[in-house]
C-alpha positions in Angstrom: -0.1 0.2 0.0 1.3 3.5 -0.9 1.6 5.8 1.9 1.8 9.8 1.7 5.3 9.1 3.3 6.3 7.4 0.2 6.1 10.9 -1.7 9.4 12.6 -2.4 10.2 15.3 0.2 9.9 18.1 -2.6 6.2 17.0 -2.7 5.7 16.7 1.0 7.4 20.2 1.6 4.7 21.8 -1.1 2.0 20.2 1.1 3.4 21.7 4.2 3.6 25.2 2.6 0.0 24.9 1.5 -0.9 24.8 5.4 0.9 28.4 5.7 -2.4 30.1 6.7 -3.1 27.3 9.4 -0.1 27.5 11.8 -1.6 25.3 14.2 -2.0 22.6 11.5 1.7 22.7 10.7 2.4 22.0 14.4 -0.1 19.0 14.4 1.4 17.7 11.4 4.7 17.6 12.6 3.5 15.6 15.6 2.0 12.9 13.3 5.2 11.1 12.6 9.0 11.5 12.7 9.4 12.3 8.8 7.2 15.2 9.0 8.9 16.5 12.2 12.3 16.1 10.5 11.1 18.0 7.4 9.6 20.9 9.4 12.1 21.4 12.6 15.1 19.5 11.7 16.3 21.2 8.6 19.8 22.5 8.1 18.6 25.7 6.6 15.5 28.0 6.6 14.7 27.3 3.1 11.3 25.6 4.0 10.4 28.2 6.5 11.1 31.0 3.9 8.7 29.4 1.7 6.0 28.9 4.4 6.5 32.7 5.5 6.4 34.1 2.0 2.9 32.0 1.2 1.3 34.1 4.1 3.3 37.4 4.1 4.9 39.9 1.9 8.8 39.5 1.3 10.2 42.0 4.1 13.5 42.4 2.3 11.6 44.7 -0.2 10.9 47.1 2.6 13.6 46.4 5.1 16.4 48.6 3.0 18.0 50.2 6.0 19.4 46.9 7.0 19.0 44.6 4.0 20.5 41.3 5.4 18.9 41.7 8.9 15.9 39.6 8.1 17.9 36.5 7.0 19.9 36.5 10.4 16.5 37.0 12.3 15.3 33.7 10.9 11.8 33.0 8.7 10.7 30.5 11.0 11.0 32.8 14.3 9.4 35.6 12.5 6.7 33.4 11.1 5.8 31.9 14.4 6.0 35.3 16.2 3.5 36.8 13.8 1.1 34.0 13.6 1.1 33.7 17.5 0.4 37.5 17.7 -2.5 37.4 15.4 -4.2 34.3 17.2 -3.7 36.4 20.5 -5.0 39.4 19.2 -8.1 37.7 17.7 -9.1 36.0 20.9 -12.1 37.7 22.6 -10.4 37.8 26.1 -8.0 40.7 24.8 -6.8 42.9 27.7 -9.1 45.5 28.4 -6.8 47.6 30.5 -3.1 48.5 30.2 -2.9 48.1 34.1 -3.5 44.5 33.8 -0.4 42.5 34.9 -1.4 39.5 32.5 -3.0 39.1 29.1 -4.0 35.7 28.0 -1.4 34.3 30.5 1.2 36.4 29.0 3.4 38.7 31.3 3.2 42.2 31.0 6.7 42.5 29.7 5.7 40.7 26.5 2.9 42.9 25.3 5.3 44.9 23.2 6.5 42.1 21.3 3.0 41.1 20.3 2.2 44.7 19.3 5.4 44.8 17.6 4.7 41.9 15.4 1.5 43.6 14.3 3.6 46.9 13.5 5.8 44.8 11.3 2.8 43.5 9.3 2.4 47.4 8.4 6.0 48.5 7.9 7.0 45.4 6.0 4.0 45.3 3.6 5.4 45.2 -0.1 5.8 48.5 -1.7 3.2 49.7 -4.1 4.2 49.4 -7.7 4.7 52.5 -9.8 2.1 51.2 -12.2 -0.6 51.9 -9.4 0.5 55.5 -8.8 -0.8 58.6 -10.5 2.0 60.5 -12.1 0.7 64.1 -11.0 -0.6 63.7 -7.2 1.7 61.9 -4.6 -1.3 61.5 -2.4 -4.2 60.8 -4.7 -6.9 58.9 -3.2 -7.0 56.7 -6.4 -3.3 55.6 -6.1 -4.2 52.5 -3.8 -7.6 52.0 -4.7 -7.0 49.4 -7.4 -4.2 47.5 -5.5 -6.2 44.8 -4.1 -7.7 44.2 -7.6 -4.4 43.6 -9.1 -1.6 41.3 -9.0 0.4 43.4 -6.6 -2.1 43.1 -3.6 -0.3 42.9 -0.2 -0.5 39.6 2.0 0.3 41.8 5.0 -2.5 44.2 4.3 -4.7 41.2 3.9 -3.8 39.8 7.4 -4.3 43.4 9.1 -7.7 43.8 7.5 -8.9 40.6 8.8 -8.2 41.7 12.4 -9.3 45.1 11.8 -12.7 44.5 10.3 -13.3 42.2 12.9 -12.9 45.1 15.6 -10.0 43.1 17.3 -8.0 46.1 17.9 -10.9 47.8 19.8 -9.3 47.1 23.4 -6.2 49.1 22.4 -8.4 52.3 22.9 -7.8 51.9 26.8 -4.3 52.7 26.2 -5.3 56.2 25.4 -6.8 57.0 28.8 -5.6 59.9 30.9 -3.2 58.2 33.3 -0.7 57.5 30.5 -0.3 61.1 29.4 3.5 61.4 28.9 4.4 57.5 29.3 7.5 56.4 27.4 6.7 52.6 28.5 7.2 50.5 25.3 4.0 48.6 25.6 1.9 51.9 25.6 4.0 53.3 22.9 3.8 50.4 20.8 -0.3 49.9 21.2 -0.8 53.7 20.5 1.6 53.5 17.4 -0.8 50.8 16.0 -3.7 52.8 16.9 -2.0 55.8 15.0 -1.4 53.7 12.0 -4.9 52.1 11.7 -7.0 55.0 12.8 -10.3 54.7 14.8 -12.4 52.7 12.3 -10.2 49.7 13.1 -11.2 49.9 16.7 -14.8 49.4 16.4 -16.0 46.3 17.6 -19.1 45.7 15.5 -19.6 45.1 11.7 -20.2 48.7 10.7 -16.7 49.0 9.6 -15.8 50.7 7.5 -18.6 52.3 5.9 -20.2 54.4 8.9 -18.8 57.0 11.3 -16.7 55.0 14.1 -17.3 57.8 16.7 -20.9 56.4 16.8 -19.5 53.6 18.7 -19.3 54.7 22.5 -15.9 53.4 23.2 -14.5 55.1 20.3 -16.1 58.2 21.4 -14.7 58.0 24.8 -11.1 57.5 23.2 -11.8 60.8 21.1 -12.6 62.7 24.4 -9.3 61.4 26.0 -7.7 62.1 22.7 -8.8 65.8 23.0 -7.8 66.3 26.3 -4.3 65.1 25.2 -4.2 67.1 21.9 -5.0 70.3 23.6 -3.2 69.9 26.7 -1.3 73.0 27.1 1.1 71.6 29.6 2.2 69.2 27.0 4.7 71.2 24.9 8.3 71.4 26.2 11.3 72.6 24.6 13.2 69.2 25.1 10.3 67.6 23.4 10.8 70.0 20.3 7.5 71.4 21.3 5.9 68.8 19.4 4.9 64.9 19.9 8.2 63.7 20.8 9.9 61.9 23.7 13.2 63.1 24.7 15.9 60.4 25.3 19.3 62.2 25.2 20.9 65.4 23.9 20.7 64.6 20.4 17.9 62.0 20.2 13.9 62.4 20.3 11.7 59.6 19.0 7.6 60.2 18.2 5.4 60.1 21.2 2.7 57.9 19.7 0.3 58.4 22.5 0.1 62.1 21.3 0.1 61.0 17.5 -2.7 58.7 18.1 -4.8 61.3 20.0 -4.1 63.7 17.1 -5.2 61.3 14.5 -8.3 60.8 16.2 -9.2 64.5 16.5 -8.3 65.2 13.2 -10.2 62.5 11.5 -13.3 63.3 13.7 -13.1 66.7 12.5 -12.8 65.8 8.8 -15.8 63.3 9.1 -17.9 65.9 10.6 -17.1 68.4 7.8 -17.1 65.9 5.1 -13.4 66.7 4.4 -11.4 63.6 2.5 -8.4 63.1 4.3 -5.8 61.1 2.6 -5.3 58.7 5.6 -5.3 54.8 5.8 -8.6 54.5 6.9 -11.0 52.0 5.0 -8.2 51.3 2.6 -5.3 50.1 4.7 -3.1 49.7 1.6 -2.0 53.3 2.0 0.3 52.2 4.7 2.4 50.6 1.9 5.7 51.9 1.1 6.1 54.0 -2.2 2.4 54.9 -1.9 3.3 58.6 -2.0 6.7 58.5 -3.6 6.8 56.1 -6.2 6.4 58.3 -9.1 9.1 60.8 -7.8 12.1 58.8 -6.9 13.1 55.2 -6.8 11.3 52.9 -4.7 13.8 52.2 -1.5 14.0 48.2 -2.0 17.0 46.0 -1.3 17.5 45.8 -5.1 18.5 49.5 -5.4 20.0 50.3 -2.1 23.3 50.8 -3.8 22.0 53.4 -6.3 20.3 55.2 -3.3 23.7 55.9 -1.6 25.3 57.5 -4.8 22.9 60.4 -5.2 21.0 63.1 -3.2 17.4 62.5 -3.7 13.9 63.4 -2.4 13.8 60.3 -0.1 10.6 61.5 1.7 8.7 62.4 -1.6 8.1 65.8 -0.1 8.1 67.9 -3.3 4.8 68.5 -4.8 1.3 69.3 -3.9 -0.4 68.6 -0.6 -3.2 69.5 1.5 -2.8 71.1 4.8 -5.4 70.4 7.3 -5.4 72.2 10.7 -7.6 71.6 13.6 -7.6 74.2 16.7 -9.9 75.2 19.4 -11.0 78.9 20.3 -9.9 80.3 23.3 -12.8 79.7 25.8 -12.5 76.0 24.8 -9.0 75.8 25.3 -9.1 77.2 28.6 -12.1 74.9 29.6 -10.0 72.0 28.3 -7.0 73.0 30.6 -9.4 74.0 33.3 -10.6 72.0 36.6 -12.8 69.8 34.7 -12.9 66.0 35.8 -12.0 63.2 33.6 -15.6 62.6 33.2 -16.8 66.0 32.2 -16.9 67.0 28.7 -17.5 70.4 26.8 -18.4 71.5 23.5 -15.1 71.3 21.7 -15.7 74.5 19.7 -13.1 73.0 16.9 -12.4 75.0 13.9 -10.6 73.7 11.0 -9.1 74.7 7.8 -8.3 72.6 4.8 -6.0 74.6 2.3 -3.6 73.6 -0.6 0.1 73.2 0.0 3.0 73.1 -2.5 6.6 72.3 -1.6 9.8 72.4 -3.4 13.2 70.9 -2.4 15.7 73.7 -2.0 19.0 71.7 -0.9 20.2 68.9 0.8 22.5 68.7 4.1 24.2 65.8 5.8 22.6 64.6 9.0 25.4 64.4 11.6 23.2 62.1 13.9 21.6 60.2 10.8 22.3 57.7 8.1 24.1 59.0 5.0 21.3 57.4 3.1 18.8 60.2 4.4 20.5 63.7 4.1 18.3 66.6 5.6 16.1 68.0 3.2 15.8 71.8 3.1 12.2 72.7 1.8 10.3 75.9 0.9 6.6 76.5 -0.7 3.6 78.3 -0.3 -0.1 77.5 1.2 -3.5 79.3 1.0 -6.2 79.6 -1.9 -9.7 79.4 -1.6 -10.2 82.8 -0.3 -7.6 82.7 2.2 -4.5 84.8 2.6 -1.2 83.1 1.0 1.3 82.1 3.2 5.0 81.3 2.7 6.5 77.9 4.0 9.9 76.9 4.9 11.6 74.1 7.1 13.4 70.8 6.6 12.5 67.0 6.7 14.9 64.6 8.4 15.0 61.0 9.6 14.6 60.3 13.4 16.8 57.6 15.1 13.9 55.2 15.0 13.3 55.4 11.2 10.3 58.0 11.4 10.4 61.0 9.3 10.1 64.5 10.9 8.8 67.2 8.8 9.4 70.7 10.5 7.6 73.7 8.9 7.5 77.4 9.8 4.5 79.3 8.1 4.4 83.1 7.9 1.9 85.3 6.1 3.0 87.0 2.8 2.0 90.8 2.8 1.0 91.7 -0.6 1.7 95.4 -1.5 -1.2 97.2 -3.3 0.1 99.1 -6.3 3.7 99.9 -7.5 
C-alpha cells in the first residue's frame, strides 16, 4: 500500500507550505510522524520556512532597505511563528481591556510590546506599491491604492491586518489612550498607540459597521476621542526638550515620536474631517495606504533591497516631500482651550468648539545637508513653498525634513503670512 510518506520530500514540503494560513495545522502535522517532524523542524537551513512565510506574508526584504540582510539573520521560522502567535492572541475575545492588567491571556506584561510589534511589522514590511498603481501628478491621490487589491500586487500583509481590523479585534487598545498614561515612554503603551495611529479609529470599532459608517458612533471610540482631545489640547504638554511637539526626549541629540500623542491627534483630526465631510488622505477604509512608495513611487526610486546601492550615490527626495499637498489644521477657540485645561474632572465634557482649515500646500526641495546624527542614506532636506487659496491669505512655508533615530520622518515647517503690496 502506498502511503503519503512515500512521496518525495519536495512534494511533502509543498503540502506543508499549503498549510501556511493554518499554523496550528503545521504544528499538528509535525507531531503525526517522525518524517514530518524532521522535515519541519530538523532542516539545516531556512529554505522551507522561507517558503511557508512567503506564502502567508509579503517579502520583508523589499521594505527593509535600512538593513538589507537583517531579516535573513533573524530567521524566517522565528518571524513566522511570532506573527502567527500575535495574530492568534489579538483575535481572541479575551484581549486585554486595561493597560493596568499584569497579565494578558497568561502572557506577562513585559511581553505585550513584542505582540504589538509583530502587528506593526505587518504594516511596516508590507510590499511597496508598484509605480504602475501610482498617479503621476499627485503623490497623495486617493486613487493611488484603490486598485491595489484588484491587481496582482495586492499585499498579503495588508490582507492579514484587514482580517483583524474589520473584526474589531483592535478595539480594546483604545484603553491605552486613557489619561493616566499622558506622557508615558513605556514600550507597551507606545507600541499600542503606534498601532492605533497607523490604523485609525475605524479599526477599533467592535462591530460590523466598519468601514462604511462613522466610527465615532461607537461609544468606546467616542470615549477615546474625548481622551484624545484632552491630550491634543493639553497646554502643559509642549516642552522645549520635546521639540514643542509629539516627541519623547531620550538624550541631547535623540528624540523619538510620542505615539500616544500622535494617536490622539489622528483621532481628533479624523473626527473633524468626518464632521465637515473632508476627504483626508489617511489609511482608513483602505489600509493599502500604509504600504511603502504609496506617495513617492512616481518621484524617486522605490527604496528596496534591490536598489539600495543606487540610493547611496545621489541626493534625492527620499521623503517624497516635493509636490502638491493638502494642509489640514484643527484648533480650538480660546474659551474651549481654557475649559480643556481647567479643573474639569475626567468624566466631564465640553463643546469642543473646534475649527478647521483645509488648504492647498505646495513644497519644493531647496537643498540637501548631511545629517550628523543620521544615516548617509537620508540627508536633511531643506524645503520651501506656499499655502493658501480658496479665499484665504497666502502664506510662505519653509522648513526641513529629517530622519529620526527610530526611522520615523520628521517634517518641521514654519509658516508665515506673505503681505502683498497694493500698487507699485
